[in-house]
N, C-alpha and C positions, 0 to 999 in steps of 0.2 A: 599210236602216233603222238608225238609230243609237239605242243604248240611252240612255234618259234618266237612269238611275241608275248612276253610276260606282262608288260604294262599296256593294257588296252584302253586306258583312260588318259589319253594325252592331255597335256596342259593347254590345249587349244579348244576351248568350248565351242568355237565357231563351227568346227567340223561336225560336232554332234548336233548343234542347232540346225545346221543345213540338212543333215540327214533326217531329223525330225520333221522339218518343213517338207521334204520330199515325201515322206510317209503320209503326212497330212494332205498333201496334194493328191496322192493316189486315192486316199479315203474319200476325199471330196468329190471324186469323179462319179460316185454313185454306183460303182460296180459291186455286185454281190461278193462278200468276203470269201465265200466258198470258191468262186471262180478265180479270184486273185490268188488264193492258196494253190489251186491247180496250176495256174500260170507259174507261180514261184517254184512249185515242186517240179514241173516239167523242165524248166530252164536249168534248174539245179541238177537234175538227173543228167541232162545233156553235158553239163560242165563237170560232172563228177564231184560235186561239192557235198560231202557227207553232212557237214554242219547245216547247210541250207536245205538239203533233202529232209533231214530230221525236222528242221523248223517249218518247212512247207507242209509236211504231214501233220505236225502238231497244230499248225494254224488251221488246216482243213478240219481236223477233229473239233477244235474249239469253235469253228464256224458252223458245226453241225453236219459236216459231210460224212459219208460212210466209208468204212474200211474197204469195201468193194470198189468204190470209185478211186480212192486214194491209191490202192494197190495196183490198179490197172491203168493209171494215167500214162505209164511208159508205152502202153500198147493201145492208146486211145482210138486209133483208126480202126482197130479190129474189135474193140470192146463195145458192147451195146449200152453202156451206162451214161453216155454224155449226150447233151442236147446239141442241136445244130449250132447254136450260138457258142456253146463251150468248145465245140470242134473248130469253129472259126478262130476263137481266141487261142486255142492250142496250136493251130497251124501258124498263126501270127507269131506266137512264142518261139516255135521251132525255127521259123525262117529268120527272125530277128536275132536269135541266139547263134545260129550256125552261119557266121559271116566269114568263114575261112576262104582262102583263095579259091576262086572259081565257083563258089556257091551262088545260086541265083538270088539269095536274099529275099526280101519281101517283094514279091511280084505284084503287079497290078491286080491280078486275080485274087490273091490272098488278102490284099488291102481292101478290095471291093467287097469280098465276102464278110470281112469283119465289119465294114461299114453297113452292110445289109442287116446286121444283127444288133449293132450298138450305135448310140449317138456319137457325135464327134467328141464330146466330152468324155464319154466312156472309153472310146478308142484311145484317147489321149492318156487316160488313167491306166489302161491296160499296157500301153506302150511304155509309160513311165515305170510301171511295175516290172516289166521285162528288163528294162535298162537297169533299174535299181537292183534287181536280182542278179543280173550279170556282174554288176559292180561288186556286190557282196561275195559272189562266187569266186571272183578273181582275188579278192582280199583273203578270203578264207582258204583258198587253195594255196596261196603264197605263204601264209603264215602257218598253215597246217592246223587250222582250228578243228578240233575233233567234234564229232556229232554229239549232241546232248549238252554241250557247253554253251554258255551264253556270254554275250558282251556285257560287261558290268560297268 
């Protein structure tokens, strides 16, 4: 795959500053980085973004997660490796990512389950991580960013 966008350093520093602020807001939510990596990885798998799947797995390893958990997140409902809180976050991730025509989206049940495991600030951070991941998935799929490459 060849990247369609050669110059990823646009002359508009405000774009990069805004993205940095969003990342800081997610981090300030107090959510375990391992969980945020699982959320990023799962949304990226759904969207078929190889660059972000790669980044999500790398972030999970960096945060101390195991290969066993990272390799099984696509089948988290059947795999025994996740806590109930992680399952609630992954259900929220899937529902918020799959917003195609006719999809139920984030139901009250999914939202309430997330709220049973996380504070409002944490749910906000998880929700922002999901949205930011979907944002990057769409950019990377559009420009054909290959896995293993970084934005410089």
